[in-house]
C-alpha positions, 0 to 999 in steps of 0.5 A: 345424206349417205356418208362414206367412211374411209381410212387414209394413210398419211401419204394419201392425205398429202395427195388429197391436200395437193389436189385440193390446192391445185384445183382450188377446192376444199379438202372435203370436196375433193374427198367427196367427189373421189368417193362418190365416183370410186369408193375404195378404189386403189392407187396403182403404186407399189410403194403406197397402195391406198384409196381413190384412183382418180387422185393417182392420175389413172383415167377415171373411165378405165380404172375399175371402181373397186380398185384394189379388192383387199383395200376396198374390202377392208375400208368400205362402209355405208353409213345409213342415215336414220331417214332415207327414201330412194324416191326423194333422196336419189331420184329427186336429187338427180332431177334437181341437179340436172333436169336433162340427165337421162335415166331410162331408154325404153324400147319394145319389140316393135321398135317404139322408143321412149326416153325419160330423164330423172326430172320426168321420173320425179314429176310422174311419180309425184303425180301417182303419189297424189293419186295414192293419197286420193284413194287412201293408200297410206304408209305401210299399206301393201300394193301388188304391182304386176306389170310387164316392162313398161315405164309405168312399172318404174313410175308406180314403184317410185311413187309407192316408195315415196308414199311409204307403201310396201310394194310387192312385185309380181310376174305377169305369168302368175296364175289366178291361184298364184295371185290369190295366194300372194294377195291374201298372205301379204294382206294386199290393199291395192293391185296395179296392173294392165288391161291384159291381166285384169281378168285374173284379178277380177276372177279372184277379187271376191276371195281376197278380203284385204283387196279394196282398190284396183288400178289399171295403167291403161284403158277403163274397166268397171270397178277399176281406177283408170290411171290415164283418166285420173291424170286429166280428170277432173283436172290434170294431176299435180306433179307437186306433192301436197304436204298433207299430214299423211305424208310421213318420212320413211325411216331407213328401217321401215319396210319398203318391198316384199319379194316372193321367192321363186319357190324352187322347193315349195310355196314362195316365202315373203322376203321383206326389205327395208328402205336401206335395201336400196343403198345396199345395191351400191355394192351391186352397181358400183363394184360388180356392174362397175358403173359410172354416171355416163353408162347405159346399163341393160339387165335382162330380167322380168319386173316381177323378180328381185333381179330387177332391183339388182339391175334395173332400179336402185344401184344404177340410179344411185350411181347416176347411170341410165338403164335400158329397158327392152319390153319383151311381150311376144316370142323372144329370141335372145339374139334380138338384143344384139342389134340393140346393144350396137344401136344404143351403145349399151356399155354394161350388160347383165343377163342370166346364164340361159341368155348367154347360152343362147347368145353364143350360138349366134354369129356375134362377129356381125355386131359392133360391141365397141361401146360394150365394156363390162358383162355380168351374170347371176341367177344360177352358176354360169358354166365355164365353157359359156364364159370362154365362148363369149370371151372368144367372140367378144373379147369380154369376160363375164363376171359372175355374182352371187346373191339371193332375193334375200340379199344384194350381190354378196359374192362377186368377181369384180373388175380388177380381180382375175376371174376364175372360170366357174367361180362366184368370186370373193365376198363383196365389200361390206359382207362377211362370209364364211363356210360352215359345217352342220354345227356352225363351225368353219370348214377348211379350204376346198371343203364343202360348207354352208354359205353363212353371212354375218348378220350381227351386225347385218350388212346393208342389203340383207333382208329382215326376215320372212314375213309371217314365217317365224319358223323359216326365219329361225331356221335361217338365222342362227347365232348371228349368221344367216344361212343361205341354203347354198353350199360352196367351197373356198380355194386357197386364194379366197375364191368361192365355188358354188356346189348347189342347194343343200337339198341338191347335193348328191350323196353317192357311195360316200361321195358328195357330188354337186349337180352343177359340176356334172351339169357343167361337164355335160354342157361342154359336150357339143351335142348338149344344149341344157342339162339337169342333174339329180340323185336317184335312190340306189340299193348299193350306192345309196344314190346314183347320179342321173342326168336329164339332157336336152340336145341341140338341134341336129343331135339324136338320142342314142345309146351310143351318145349316152356312153359318149356323154358318160365318157366325156364327163369322166374325162372332164371331172372326177370319174365318180361323178359321171351320170350312171343314168341319162335321160333325153328330154324335150324340156326341163321343169323350171320356176317362172323365174327360169330356175331348174326345179330339181325337186320336181325331177326328184319327186318324179323319179321317186314316183317311178321307184315307188311304182316299180316296188309295188307302192313301197319306197326303198329305204 
């Protein structure tokens, strides 16, 4: 059982008693129901700002879940039980409560559709648990799951959680080299994948000594377990779990998942989260996504990354909302999702900035967004001009959030809070965040600082460390704080503004310039589709700003356009930030999760400088 703790003023206690008497329900039932739906939301009363809006008479379907931010931030807390398992305690609980409750709608690019209730997910995952027991997958064993956005990704993930195994999501775009690295460094025992990707596993299997079991979700293949065959042969697999001695309860502190970071600055690190991580996403879904049990939520994300945990799994199902899954395999045009939002009545939507940048180029007036009520974005900062264009077209503001593979949504712009274009928002309830200098001291308002998360005590949802990498763990956790590696500043109203990764900040002529500020300015120009900014060495200034620009169709590179863009940046932001060099490119180097690899651009420029100086690097 998860317990919510709130502090009630005397006048609120009287309101609760009044509702209890009027509805003939116990006081605790009234509080429990209100907390479950709207933990920490505030009554709109100037005389008595307090908790739980449903007791104040505001319609439950319109009041933001977070209510009054300051009140919720002070009072919200998740009390994690000693034993917790998302599969049993959430999925099975919903299934028992209402076997017809919708959990997922799956649609592919050909228009095929499947629907799953929580009851379906419970039974399907139980069948897989029995298979895992049969093939010796035990609590604590590591299983790499590499599947596209097919329903089996969810049923296998739930089964692995129930079994107490540690699942390791992997993008289907990984190469043989990538997979070999992950399987060996994580000591993976089993791989679950599809026929389409089995060749890559077979090619490296002999070089992966820990890999003893391979399972295909479709078809048959020598040396592989066939999931479809196992379901029916020699007899249908039971959907009722066998109570074997090997079925051990999972503690909330037991490891549950290993995510690999996207590797913007080097080899991916292994991020370990325990079973309480699922509860941490209550903040993501309830406050940032603003979900209710009646919502249908769409997050566009590959199954191989932590963003799927943010928007396609934990928080959404904790809240009892259904998820919409669009299975993208072939060539993808972002505008494909617009008719789906209309047809299925999707109510809440989350996508990376790249998708929003594509969507605002479409004729949005052709689509009916009546059911869509809330939009969010994360992954990298969203440029203010994109937020404005989306709102102009749809009437909906995009609420930004900040977090990492290592966290849940720890900073966000929440419904009920006035958004500030370009700002990440404020710390999530339950998360204490400060900005520190290089010596661990807080910086002042509008001063650049390292984002630091209080880790002692740790908020629910913060990772436990980098597996097999004590050095990186020690570098990140210092004196009770976790340093994210990102820099930001805070304004006088408590809003946080992203500057960039530690390594991305440009030091030019004594100024410190965040690449995002310059990129954002460039993207406001009508000719620019995408931009990346780095610092390149300069004898006089130490470094100068260089921009790599992808132009929109119909725009042509020219010296005149370079000057026009430079003038534009000077007018939009501080003149010292303008790019002294601009290079027009057809593409930008990115990780397979879509993040710009500025490190690769810097290395590319360094090679040029070295070549120009006869192999000597200028200091």
